[in-house]
C-alpha positions in Angstrom: 55.2 70.4 117.9 58.2 71.0 120.5 56.6 74.9 121.1 54.0 74.8 123.5 53.3 78.4 122.5 51.0 78.4 119.3 51.9 80.6 116.8 48.5 81.4 115.1 45.6 84.0 114.8 42.9 81.5 115.4 44.2 80.4 119.0 45.9 83.1 120.2 43.0 84.0 122.9 43.8 80.5 124.4 45.3 79.7 128.1 46.9 76.5 127.8 46.9 73.8 130.2 50.2 73.9 133.0 52.8 71.9 131.2 52.8 69.9 134.6 49.8 68.3 133.2 51.4 66.2 130.4 54.7 65.1 128.6 55.3 65.2 125.2 57.4 61.8 122.9 58.2 62.6 119.2 57.4 58.6 118.0 58.3 57.3 113.8 56.3 54.9 112.1 57.1 53.6 108.3 54.2 53.2 106.5 55.0 51.0 102.6 58.7 52.0 103.4 58.2 55.4 104.2 58.9 57.3 107.3 56.2 59.5 109.3 56.8 61.4 112.5 53.2 62.2 115.3 53.6 63.6 118.8 52.6 61.3 121.6 51.0 63.7 124.3 50.6 61.8 127.4 48.8 63.0 130.8 50.3 63.0 134.3 49.6 60.4 136.6 47.6 58.3 134.9 48.6 54.7 134.8 47.3 53.3 130.8 45.3 56.1 129.5 42.9 55.5 126.2 44.5 57.3 123.0 42.7 59.2 121.1 44.3 58.6 117.4 44.2 62.4 115.0 45.4 62.7 111.4 44.8 66.5 110.5 42.4 68.3 108.5 42.4 68.9 104.5 46.1 69.5 103.4 47.0 70.8 107.2 50.2 69.1 109.5 50.0 68.6 113.3 51.4 72.4 113.4 47.5 73.7 112.5 47.1 74.0 116.4 46.2 70.1 116.9 49.0 70.4 120.3 45.6 72.9 121.7 43.6 69.9 121.1 45.8 67.2 122.7 46.0 69.1 125.9 43.2 69.2 126.9 42.4 65.5 126.2 45.6 64.8 128.2 44.2 67.6 131.7 40.8 64.8 131.1 43.1 61.3 131.4 43.5 60.5 127.6 46.6 60.2 125.8 46.6 61.0 122.1 49.0 60.5 118.9 49.0 63.5 116.5 50.7 62.7 113.2 51.5 63.9 109.2 50.6 62.0 106.5 53.1 61.1 104.2 54.0 64.0 102.2 53.2 67.0 105.0 55.1 68.2 107.7 57.7 65.8 109.4 56.6 62.8 108.0 58.3 61.3 104.9 58.0 63.7 100.9 57.2 67.4 100.3 54.8 67.2 97.5 51.3 67.6 99.0 49.0 64.9 97.5 46.3 64.6 99.3 45.2 61.1 98.6 42.3 59.9 101.2 43.4 56.0 100.8 47.1 56.9 102.0 46.4 59.0 104.7 43.7 56.2 105.9 46.7 53.6 105.9 49.3 56.5 107.8 45.9 56.4 110.3 46.4 52.4 110.8 50.3 52.3 110.6 49.9 55.0 113.6 47.6 52.7 115.2 49.8 49.6 114.6 53.2 52.0 116.4 50.9 53.0 119.5 50.4 48.9 120.4 54.7 48.9 120.7 54.4 51.8 123.2 54.9 50.6 126.7 51.8 52.2 129.3 49.6 52.7 127.2 45.6 51.9 127.8 44.2 49.5 125.1 41.3 52.2 124.1 41.8 53.4 120.9 39.8 56.6 120.0 39.7 57.8 115.9 39.4 61.3 115.8 39.4 63.8 112.9 38.1 67.3 111.3 37.0 68.0 107.9 39.1 65.2 105.5 40.3 63.4 108.2 37.0 63.3 110.0 36.3 60.9 107.0 38.9 59.0 106.7 38.1 58.1 111.0 34.5 57.6 110.1 35.7 54.8 107.2 38.0 53.1 109.0 35.5 52.9 112.1 33.4 50.8 109.7 36.5 49.0 108.7 38.1 48.0 112.0 36.2 46.0 115.2 39.2 47.7 117.3 37.8 51.1 117.7 36.1 52.2 121.0 35.3 55.5 119.9 35.1 57.9 117.0 35.0 61.6 117.3 34.3 63.5 113.7 34.3 67.5 113.5 33.4 69.1 111.3 32.4 65.7 109.0 32.7 66.0 105.4 30.8 63.4 104.0 30.8 63.7 100.6 33.3 65.1 98.8 31.4 64.4 95.1 28.4 66.4 95.9 30.4 68.9 97.9 33.0 69.1 94.3 29.1 68.8 92.6 28.1 71.9 94.0 31.0 74.8 92.9 29.3 74.2 90.0 29.8 73.2 85.8 32.7 75.7 85.2 34.5 74.6 88.7 34.3 70.7 87.2 35.9 72.1 83.6 38.8 73.5 84.9 39.4 70.4 87.9 39.3 68.3 85.1 41.5 70.3 82.5 44.2 71.0 85.4 44.5 66.8 86.7 44.9 66.6 82.6 47.9 68.6 82.8 49.1 67.2 86.1 49.3 64.0 85.7 50.3 64.3 82.0 53.5 66.7 83.1 54.2 64.9 86.5 55.2 61.4 83.6 57.9 63.9 82.8 59.5 65.7 85.8 56.8 68.6 86.2 52.9 68.9 87.1 51.0 71.2 87.7 49.5 72.5 91.9 46.3 74.3 92.3 45.8 76.2 96.5 44.8 73.5 99.0 42.3 76.6 100.3 41.2 79.3 98.2 39.0 82.4 97.3 34.8 81.6 96.0 35.5 81.0 92.7 38.8 80.0 92.4 40.2 76.7 91.6 41.6 74.9 95.1 40.7 72.1 97.0 38.9 74.5 99.5 36.6 77.1 97.7 33.5 78.1 100.0 33.0 81.3 101.5 34.7 81.8 105.0 36.5 79.1 104.9 40.1 80.3 103.8 40.5 83.0 106.2 39.6 80.4 109.1 41.8 77.8 107.5 44.9 80.1 107.4 44.9 81.5 110.5 46.1 78.1 112.1 49.0 77.9 110.1 51.9 78.8 112.6 53.7 81.5 111.0 57.0 80.0 111.3 56.1 76.8 110.0 57.2 75.7 106.5 54.0 74.7 104.4 53.0 75.5 101.1 49.2 76.4 99.9 49.3 74.5 97.4 48.4 70.6 96.3 49.0 68.5 92.7 46.2 69.1 90.9 45.2 65.3 90.7 44.2 65.8 94.1 41.2 67.1 93.0 40.2 64.1 91.4 41.0 61.9 94.5 38.9 64.0 96.8 35.7 64.4 94.0 34.9 60.7 94.5 35.4 60.2 98.4 32.1 60.0 100.0 33.0 58.5 103.6 28.6 58.7 103.6 28.7 55.2 102.2 30.6 53.6 105.5 28.6 55.6 108.3 26.0 52.4 108.4 29.2 50.3 109.2 30.3 52.2 112.0 29.5 50.1 115.4 31.8 52.7 118.4 29.7 55.4 119.7 30.5 57.7 116.9 29.8 61.8 117.7 29.6 64.2 114.4 30.3 67.3 115.4 29.3 71.0 113.4 28.8 74.4 112.9 25.8 75.5 112.2 27.2 77.9 109.7 29.7 75.6 107.9 29.4 75.5 104.4 31.0 72.2 103.9 28.4 70.1 105.3 24.8 71.1 106.9 23.7 70.3 109.9 20.7 68.5 108.5 23.7 66.8 106.7 24.9 65.4 109.8 21.7 64.8 111.7 20.9 62.3 108.6 24.0 60.4 109.0 23.3 60.5 112.9 20.4 58.1 111.7 22.8 55.5 110.0 24.7 55.3 112.9 24.5 52.4 115.2 25.5 54.6 118.3 25.6 58.4 117.1 25.2 61.7 119.0 24.7 64.6 116.9 25.4 67.9 118.3 25.2 71.6 115.9 27.2 74.2 117.5 27.6 77.3 116.6 30.7 78.3 114.7 31.9 77.3 110.9 33.8 74.9 109.3 37.2 76.0 110.8 36.1 77.2 114.1 35.8 74.0 116.5 39.5 74.0 115.8 40.0 77.9 116.2 37.8 80.5 117.5 35.2 77.9 119.3 37.7 74.9 120.8 37.4 75.6 123.9 33.8 75.2 123.1 34.1 72.2 121.3 36.4 70.1 123.5 33.5 70.2 125.8 31.0 68.4 123.7 34.2 66.0 123.1 35.1 65.4 126.4 31.6 64.6 127.5 30.9 61.9 124.4 33.8 60.3 126.1 33.3 60.6 129.5 29.4 59.0 129.2 31.0 56.8 126.2 34.1 55.4 128.0 34.1 56.4 131.3 35.0 59.4 133.6 
């Protein structure tokens, strides 16, 4: 994340804030003996800013356009820490395993690391998109030292998503998971795409998602569109919706009206469970709040943070 200019199709039309408005710093932290890395983006001329802790979405790294989001938070006076999960990007490992529990532990490691950085405020905002939006909600329920939660395109029930793909998908996924687990014991294993076409065996298969997702990939990045097949079983049982009622911090649920993974009605139903919830539906798809609709999505997020934490 040292280069500012996005080399992805999804954000190529964005106007970037002046470089003088913020500073960046690479931070490393350890989780269970493994090293993770992230980038702290700090606003210039702001003492003790609050920090938005940003984990990438499903199968992504922090180079999937998250720098553009962090820069806009900085312009509004907030720092952001964007990190890579273990197995992805610049953090340890290359297995690309999508493991919700392990990724939530990485979030906690990022939070702990920020407590040892000078000249940051004590306010913490958990931020996530897609799968990571679920992580932010679960951690918001588990941790009281959270001042706000922003969940963008939040997939609240992966079990329901997987079941909606039908029996044939479930059967193929189960067979691939078994082959992967057996193969991994002898040094092999089976992989599936992270994002694929409708009807394919991939972690994301919903109509329209593949193109928008791949448009966010930095063309100079070494990211691979593959994950161990056992990721499908780890995702299939993940239901952040079960934790939403325990979130006490002010929470924004923001999603696209044409998102095939989470409908507006599902978001509004979850919003009714929140103690201090705000639900916003905007034009767009699952990925567009990070790409072609980023400016609109950021305006909603900035307004929410100003309302609940002050300007």
